[in-house]
N, C-alpha and C positions, 0 to 999 in steps of 0.2 A: 177547771183545767186539770187534766191528768198527765203526769209525766211517766213515760214508759221507756223501756229498753227494747231494742230489736236485735235478735241474734244475727250475727254477721257470718255469712258464708260467701266464699269467693264465687260460687256458681250455684245454679239451681233455679227453680221457678220464680222465687221471690227476689233473687239477687238484683235484677234490673230495676224492680220497683224500689227496693231499699236504696240502691245507689242514687236514685232520683230524689230521695228525702234529704232534708237538711235540718239541723237543729232549729227548732222554732216553727217548723212546718205544722200545719193543722191537718189532722187525719180524723176521719169520722168513724166511730165504732157504733154498731147497733147490736142489740140483743145481749146475750150473755155467753160465757164459755166456762162452764164448770170444769175445773181441772181434774186430771187423772190422779188417782191416789192408790197406792199399792199397800193393802193391809199387811201387817207383819206376818200373818199366818200363811200368806200366799207365797209359794215357792216356784210357781210356774207362770210365765207370762207369754201370751201369744199376741203378736203385733201384726196387723194387716193394714197396709197403706199403699196409696198410689204416690206418684211423684210429688204431688202437692202437699203431702203429709209425711214426709220422711221422718221416722221416729227417732231422730238423733238425740234430742233433748230427753226423751223418755228413757232411752237406753242408758244414757249417762247417769240417770237417777236410780236405776235398778241396782240393788246390792249385788256384789260379785258372786254370792252363793245362790242366786236365783237363776233357774233355767229359763232362757229366752229363745223363743222361736219367732222369726220375723219373715213375713212374705211381703215383698215390695214389688209393685208394678211401676217400673220407671223406664221411660223411653230411652233415656240416655244412661248407659251403664256407668258413666262417670259419676252420676248422682249417688250411686251406692257407696262411693268413697267418702261421702259426707256422713255416713253412719259410723259411729265410733266403735272401736273394738270392745268386747265384753268377754270375760273368760268362759261364759256358758251360752254364747250366742250362736244359733244356727240360722244363717241368713240365706234366703232363696229368692232370686228374682223370678217373677212370674209374668207372663204376657198380659194377663188380665186378672183382676182380683176375683172375678166371678168363676175362674177356673177352680177356686177352692170349694165351690158348690159340689164338685164331683170328687172330692177327696176329704179325708179326715186328717188334720194335722197330728203329728206325733204326740204333742203335749195333750191333746184331747183324748187320744187313745190310751193314755196312761190311767185314766179313771180318777186321777187326782184333781184337786181344785185348781182351776186355771183362771187367771185374770185375762180377759180378752179386750183388746183395744183395736177398733176398726175406724179408719178415717180415709176419706177420699170423695169421689163423686156421689151425689145424693142417692140416686137410684141404686147404684152398686152397694153402697153402705147399707141402705134400707134392706136390700135382698140378703146380704151377708148377715146382718143382724138377725133377721128372721130365721135364717138357716142355723146360726149359732145357737139360738134358743131351741128351735124345734128338732134339729137333727143332731147337734152336738151336745144338747142338754146343758148349755151354759146358763147358770142362774143370772137373772137380770142384775143382781147386786154385784156380779163379777164381770159385767159387760159395759163398756162405754163405746158408743158408736157416734161419730161426728161427720157431718157433711161439710167438706172444705170447699166444695164448688158444686155447681149444678150444670149439667150439659145443656147447651143451647141458650144460656143466659149469662150475662155478665155478673160479676160479683156484686156490683151495685144493684142490679135488678133482683138478684137472689136475696140480698139484704132487704130490699124494699118489700119483697114478698113475705119475708119472715117478720118484718116489723109489726104489722097488725096483730099477729099471733102473740108476739112479745108484749105489746101494749095491752092486749086483752088479758094476758096472764097477770100483768101488774094490776090491772083494774079488778081482776077477780081475787086479788090478795094472795096469789100463788107464792110459794117459797122459791125465790130467785136463785137460791143456792142448791136447789134440788137438781141433780144431774139428769134425772128422768124428764124434767121439764125442758131442759136444753135439748135433750135428745128428741123429744116430741116436736119441738119447734124446728130444729135442724132437719129432721127427716120427714116432716110433714105427717106425723103419726097422729092418730086420734088420742086425745088426752085420756 
């Protein structure tokens, strides 16, 4: 048995799910979720997320002297109020994350090292990840891309689709702490 805490928000996509949970309820987890880590040398962070992945907890963890640029696609503008303030945060609401395929964020244009975090729907995240590497020249070591949901399937179905890849990775002796492995499983990439 694992005991865990769930961040409490008054509103947002997971609020109704969370309000239905009670102490002692059983919740199933599958796969792995390597966490985001900001190296001390990184002074620029680019966050790209849809409403399922509001980067509130990440922004709270970013030191005050780091420049943060965030693009959020949220249907409900009130969801943006869940994002905490940060002294160097430039927050922009976009209608679709894929709109970023046609522009280059300011932090990328600086030519300085940028840590990029992308989270949202599987196909959009996969496309943005590819674009970040090929067009923006982001090093894979400075990129974390996570699928939080998949269009056309329930979360339970998406987890069931990922589970065989996770089981195979365990069977193959893969390093379960390797963020690239989690990314490959989440985004259905070739290993």
